[in-house]
C-alpha positions, 0 to 999 in steps of 0.5 A: 500500500505504501508503494502505491502511495509513492507512485500516486503523488505526481504533483503538489497543491499549494495551500498558500494563505488558506488561514487568511481566507477573508483577507486574500483580496487585500493581501493580493492588492498589497503584494501585487503593489509591492511586487510591481514596485520591486520590479520597477525599482530594480529595473531602474537601478540596473538601467541607471547603472548601465547608462550613467558612466559615473556609476561604472565602478565595482560597487555599482557593478555588484549592485546591478548584479544583486538587483538582477538576481533579486528580480529573477528571484521574485519572478520564480515565486511571486507570480504563482503566489499572486495567482493563488490569492485570487483562486487561479492556483494550479497544481505544480508537477514534481518537475515544476516544483524542483525547478522553482526550488532550484531557482529559489535556492540558487538565487537566494544563496547568490544574493547572500554571497553578492552581499559579501562581495559588496562588503569586501568591495567597501573594505578595499575602498576604505582600507586601501583606497589608493589601490582600490581600482587595481585590486577591484579590477574587472577580472576580480569583480567578474570572478566574485560574481561567478563564485557567488553564482557557482556556490548557489548552483552547487548547493541547489543541485545538492539540496534538490537531489536530496529532497526529490529522492524522497518518496512522497505520500501527501500532495498538499504543500503547507506553503505558497512555494516549493521551499525545502522544509514544507516539501520534505514534510510530505515525505513518507520516509524518515527525513532526519538525515535530510533535516540535518544536512539541510540545517548544516548547509543553511548554516554554512551559506548564511553564517559564512558570508555573514561572518565575512561581512562582519569581519569586513565591517570590523576592519572598516570601522577601525579604519574609519575611526583613524580618519582625522577629520569629522567630515572624512569619517562621516563621508566614509560611514555614508558610503557603507550605510546603504549596504549595511542596511541591506545586509542587516535585514537580508541576513536577519530574515534568512537567519530567522527563517532557516536557523531556528528549530523546525518546530518553533513556529506555527505555519502562519508564522513561517509564512509571514517570515517567508513573505519578509524575504520573498516580498519585502527584502527584494524591495529593500534594494531599490528603496535603500539605494535610491533614497539613501545613496546620493550618487544613485539619486544624482544619476537619476536626476541626470537621466530625468533631466536629459529626457526632458531636455531632449 
C-alpha cells in the first residue's frame, strides 16, 4: 500500500494563505503593489547603472548584479503566489516544483554571497583606497560574481537531489512555494538525515558570508575611526550605510527563517517570515539605494533631466 502511495503523488497543491481566507483580496492588492514596485525599482537601478558612466565602478557593478538576481528571484515565486490569492492556483508537477526550488535556492544563496562581495568591495575602498581600482579590477569583480553564482548552483543541485529522492505520500504543500522544509514534510520516509544536512548547509551559506561581512565591517570601522577629520569619517560611514542596511535585514530574515528549530513556529508564522524575504527584502534594494545613496539619486536626476531636455 505504501508503494502505491509513492507512485500516486505526481504533483503538489499549494495551500498558500488558506488561514487568511477573508483577507486574500487585500493581501493580493498589497503584494501585487509591492511586487510591481520591486520590479520597477530594480529595473531602474540596473538601467541607471548601465547608462550613467559615473556609476561604472565595482560597487555599482555588484549592485546591478544583486538587483538582477533579486528580480529573477521574485519572478520564480511571486507570480504563482499572486495567482493563488485570487483562486487561479494550479497544481505544480514534481518537475515544476524542483525547478522553482532550484531557482529559489540558487538565487537566494547568490544574493547572500553578492552581499559579501559588496562588503569586501567597501573594505578595499576604505582600507586601501589608493589601490582600490587595481585590486577591484574587472577580472576580480567578474570572478566574485561567478563564485557567488557557482556556490548557489552547487548547493541547489545538492539540496534538490536530496529532497526529490524522497518518496512522497501527501500532495498538499503547507506553503505558497516549493521551499525545502514544507516539501520534505510530505515525505513518507524518515527525513532526519535530510533535516540535518539541510540545517548544516543553511548554516554554512548564511553564517559564512555573514561572518565575512562582519569581519569586513570590523576592519572598516577601525579604519574609519583613524580618519582625522569629522567630515572624512562621516563621508566614509555614508558610503557603507546603504549596504549595511541591506545586509542587516537580508541576513536577519534568512537567519530567522532557516536557523531556528523546525518546530518553533506555527505555519502562519513561517509564512509571514517567508513573505519578509520573498516580498519585502527584494524591495529593500531599490528603496535603500535610491533614497539613501546620493550618487544613485544624482544619476537619476541626470537621466530625468536629459529626457526632458531632449
